[in-house]
C-alpha positions, 0 to 999 in steps of 0.5 A: 278101029279104036283100041281100048286103052290099057287100064291097070285096075283092081290090083290087090293092095297086098301085091307090089306092082314093081315086083310082079312077074313080067311073064307068067306061064301056065300048065293048064292041067285037070280039065278031064278030072274036073269034068269027070268029077261032075259026071260030064264028058271030058270035052266039057272040061276043055270048054270050061278051060278056055273061059278060064284062060280068057279071064286069066289073060284079062287079069294079067292085062288088068294087073300089069303082067306083060306076057302069058304063055299057055300050054294048050296041047303037047306033042304027047297029047296026040296019044289021047282018044281020037274023039278028044283030040279032034274036039280040041283041034276044032275047039282051038279053031272055033275059039280063034275065029270067034275071039279074034276081033275081041283080042284085037280090040283088047290089044292082045298080041297072040303067037303060037309055038310048037310044030304047027305044020302037024296041025289040021290045015284049017287050024293052021290058017286060023293061027296064021290069020290071028298072028298076022292081025294082032302082030302090032298089038302091044297090050299083052303078049299071049303065047299058045304052045300047041303041038309043043314039046320042050325036047323037040324044040331043043332038038330042032334048034340043034339041027338048025345050028348044025346045018349052019355049021355044016354050010360053013355059016357058023363055027362051033365057037360061035355057039353061045346061049344067045345064038341058041335061044334065037333058034328056039320056037320062043325066040324073042318072047323071053323066059317066064318068071313064074310057072303055075301048074294046076291040079297038084302034079309035081312036074313040068311035062316037057314044057319050056325046058330051056326057058324054065331054068330059073323060073319060080314054080307054083303048084296048086291043087286047084283043077284048071277049070276052077282056077280064078283070080283069087287063085292067081292072086295067091300065086303072085303073093307066093312069087313076091315072097321069094328071093330070086338069086339066079344061082348067085348069093 
């Protein structure tokens, strides 16, 4: 198999490549509202949203953004109508099966974070296959947060560390930020530099609570199915105009 070379292209001239975020996270909000505004079933918004994510992933790769993390399904989303949840599980599985070969060819490395054991067994199988078959790719890192909750992630990390202390493998004074981060779902992925949320909502919805400590946040009124490269360009322009001080002067 021949892997397509990484070609940085089409970067708008008003963006500085050296000031691009290395890692962008997105809360893909507004699929249901997009469909409702058009008199369509909510599931049509989710189908359209998949195409938007694919284009954003390619845009990140083209423009030189090394990592993209997408909030696909939260621990709270189980409370949605059963028909919608079942459709989303089926959609995730179908997309993975259909798109895997193309992800391999485009040098995408895919990872999933969250409580994956609660997902349908067939979806778990497709996730494991996608992760295994793209693990050596280096073009761009795509992380998909599925059945993910930031509070649950922190609790799980605390429990794992407490268990090691109980076994005598750790002392309380051994616990620092670096050790704690190694017990998060996102261990080894790195923190986002920029969080983009669509649909105008002013909250982070239990997403990457630890990792977002110093991320820049960009909110757009655009619904996720209408998010495009022009909107991403605006988000990056906003990011590049900011001075990141990380709590310092």
